[in-house]
N, C-alpha and C positions, 0 to 999 in steps of 0.2 A: 284439300290441296295439300301438297306436301311440304310447302313453306309457310302455312297458315301459322299465326301467332296462337300459342296454346292458352287455356283459360288461366287466369292468375291475377295477382296484385301488381298495379305498376303505378308509378307516379303520376300524380294528377297534375297536369301543365297549368290547370285554372287555380289551383289551391296549393301552394308549395308547401310541403311538410305533409302532404296527405297523399295516400294511396287510394287508387279506384280498382274496382273489380272489371276485369275484361273476361266476358263468358266464353270467349272463342270466336264470337261472331259481332258483338256490339258491346259498347260500354253500359254499365249498370249503374244504379242510384246508390250502390253501397260503397262506402268509403270507410277508411281508418287511419289512424295516426301512422306516419311511416315507419316509426320506431316499433310499433306493436308487433309482437310476435305472430306467426301465421299458425295460430293454435285451433283454428275451426275450419270446417268444411266451407267452400264458397257457396253463397245463398244462390237461389234460383234467379234466374233473368226476370227483370221487370220490363214489360213490353212498352210501359208507358213512359220510361226513362228516356230523357231526350239524348241523342247522339250528339254530344257537345263537340267532339272533335273525333279525328280518325283513330283507328286501333294502333296499340303499341307496334314498336319495330318487330318484324317477324324473326323468329330466331334464324340465323344464318340465311337472312334473305334482303332484299333490298327494301326500302320504305314503300308501303303500299300508296296507291294514289287515292287521294281525298275525294277526287270529283266522282260525283254520281254518275251512273252508267247513262248512256245517251249519246246522242250526236255530238260532235265537237263543237264548241262556241266559236264562230269566227270573229274576227277582229275588224268588222266592217262598219263600226259605229252603230247608228241606229238602223242599220240596214241588216242584211241577212235573210236567210230563209226564216219560214214560220217556225220550223223545228229547233233552228238555232235560237230564236227569240224566246221560245217556250224554256228550252234548257238554260238560258242567262236568268230567266226569272226564277227557275227553281233554284239556281245556284244562290241568287240574292237572297231568298228566302232562308237558304241554310245558313247563309252567313249572319243574317239577322238574328237567326236562332242562337247562334254561337254567341253573339253579342249579349243577348237577354240571359242566357245561361251563365255567361262570365260575370255579368253585373251581379246575379243572384249569388253566386259563390263569393264574390269580393265582398257583398254585402255581410253575409253570414261570417266571413272571417273578421270583418271589422267590428262586427257585433260582439264577437267573442273575445275582444281586447278590453283591457281597462281604460280609464279616460287617458292615462299616460302613453298609451300606444302598446303596452306589454301585454303579453297574453295572462290571463288570470292563473295563479298558482293552483295547484290541486288543493282541495280542502282537506281537512282531516277525515281519517276514515269514519265509517258509521259505528264504530265501535267506541262507546264513551266510557272512560274509566270513573266509576262513581268516586265522589268526594268522601273520604272518611272523617267523621265527625268524632272528635275525641271527646268523651264524656267521663265523668266520674263514675267508676263502678260502685253501685250502692253495696253496702254491708249485707251479709246474708241475713235471712229474716231472724229477728231476735237478737242479732250481734250488735253490741253497743258500740257506738263510736268512740274513738279515741279521746275526745274532748268532753265525754260525758263525765260531769263532776260527780257522779253517783257510781261510778264503775272504775275499777282498777283493771286494765286489760293487760294480761301477760300474754303477748303473742308468741313469744319463744315456746311457751308450753302449753298454749291453746286453751288457757282458762282466764275467767274474769273472777273478780273478787268484789263484793258489794261495800262501798265506801259509807260508813255510818253518819249520821248528822253529827255535825261538829267536828268532823275529820276533814282531810285534804289528801291529794296526791301532789306532793311536792315537785317542781320542776328540777331542782337540784337537791341531793343529798351527799353526805359524806362517804357513805359507802354505796358502790355503783349497782344497785339492786332496786327492783320495784318495790315503792314504798307508799304507804299511806300511814297518817299519824293524825293525832289531834291537832287542832288549829293552833291552839295558844300554846306557847311554851312558857318555861320558867327557868330561873337560875338553878343550876345544879346544886344539891345540897352539899356536895364535897368538892365542887370547884366552881368559884365565882366567876370564872371567865367562860365557862360552858354554859349552853343552853339544853335544858331536857324537855322530853314532852311525856304527858302523862299516859300515852297510849301509842304503840307503833306496830306495824304488822309489815313484814317483807315477804316478797316470794322471789325463788331463785330455784335453778336447776343444780342437782347435786353432781357437779362435774368433778370435783377434786377426791373422788373416793371410788374404791372398787366395790363397795357394799351394794349388793342387789335386793336386800331384803328390807321392806319398808320398817319393820319393827326394829331391826338391828339398827338401821341407820337413825331412827328418831331416837333410840336409847344413846347412840353416840353423839348425836347433834345437840342435845340438850344441854351440854357442857358449853357449846358455843353459844346457845341461846341466851343462858344467863350471864353472857359477858355483855348484856345491855346494862347490867348492875354492877359488874365488877371493874373492867377497864374499857376505856374507849380505844379507838385505833392508835392513838398516840401513847397510850400507857396511862392516862390520867385516871385516878379512881373517884369518878365523878359521883359516886354514892358512897364514897368511903369504903368501898369493897364489900364483898359478900362474907357475911360472918357464919352463916348456915343455911340450909336447904331443906325442904320437905317434899316428897314426893305426893302430889294430891290425886294423879291420874296417870294410867300406863294401859292403854286399850286399843282394841281394834276400831276402825272408824269408816264409814263410807264416805268418800269424797268424790263429787262429781261422777258418781256410778262406777267409781273404783275402789278397790279395797285398800284401805291405808292404815296408818298407825299413828298415835299421838302421845306425847309424853308431857306432863305438866307438872312444875314445881312451884312452890312458894318458896321466896327467897328473902332471907333477912340481911340488911345491910348496915354499914357502920354510921352511916348517916341517912336520915330520912326514913320513910315509912316502908321502904323495901318494895318488893312487887311480885308479880306471876310472870312466870315464863313458859312458853309452850312449843314445843317441836312437833309439827305435822308433815307426815310424809305420805306420798301416795305417787303411783304411776302417772305420767302425763297422758293426756287423751289423744295425743297426735305422735306421728314419727315412730320412733322407736321406743316410746314408752319409758323414757329415762325417769328416774325419780325426781319429783319436786318436793322442795322443803318450804314450807311456810312457817315462818317463826313470829311468835306473838310476844310482847312484853308490855304489860300493863302494871302501872303504879298501884300499890295498896293504899288504903285509906281512903278519905272522903273524897279526894280530888280525881281518884282513879277512875277509869271506866269499869262497869259492872263486870264481875268475872264471867257471868252468863254470855257477854258479848261475843267471847271467844267461840262459844259454842254456835252462837248465831251467824257468825261470818263463816265458820266451816260448813254449816248446813247449806250456805247460799253460794259457796264455790260452783260455778257451772263450766262446762266446756264453752268455748266460743260458738256462738250460733244457737245455743240451746235457748228456745223461747220460754221454757219453764224455769224462769230465773229465780223464783220463789224469794224475792228481795235482792235481785241483781238489777240489771238495767232499769232506771228510772224508777227504782222502789228506794224507799227511805227506811233506814233501820236506826232505831232510837237507840243510844248508847245505854 
């Protein structure tokens, strides 16, 4: 028929806000939200779906008659022909069916609402973002912790130095470099207002020089190292000043797997027993392999550390993370 309503989605009068599929001849059981896009093909008609109400308005045509085919129903009360009475019963059944379907649809709509009468909000999507738990990153295998009292960790240069028994790594020092020293201090022999230590070792990067040779830098730095017995940072001669020095060693040495160089002096002072100073220079194990300077200052005499401890510390210097510490993390080195 030329004015038949084409198949498609049309508003469902029994369920406001819902569209129902018209297959061209009858209503189907398929529905969708009125705002949903028409992104898929219409499903096949379901023969068992009840025809709850008439078809939608035909395109460019008058509304179709909802009455079922058959003889017209007369308005003669309980009378009329047998055919008329049968048609009346048929219409009554159809109306009853409409009432049942309407009640079912209304119940479904009510069940879909919250207790306060509102439609439930759409829940979150099925994609769940996992919760990130922040944990402390463990140190690499064999890498000592910063608070290990037995290890001096030079993060900048990527090395560790073992701290001998009876030594400490102070929280604060006059010079802003990594330092370990003997625990007990004493009144400096050349200045009663200053405190001295029997043994001190510092680690620093060689930043204020253009020298790239470990040997040349060690020969140059020893003069700065003996400053431990010449003058302090404010110019006081805390040991009465250096009166003479003697070279005890000047040789290549392997440090943390790198080729380095060391220079060692014995210094005599105007006051006190004097001491031993050493400059040890070697390339860093990380980054651009800048030169590292480790300076040693040991008092001479019975109260000072044994000179052999310098060699013991040098041999135990390791790259951070090296498990073969040989006296590094967690080991004790006797003075």
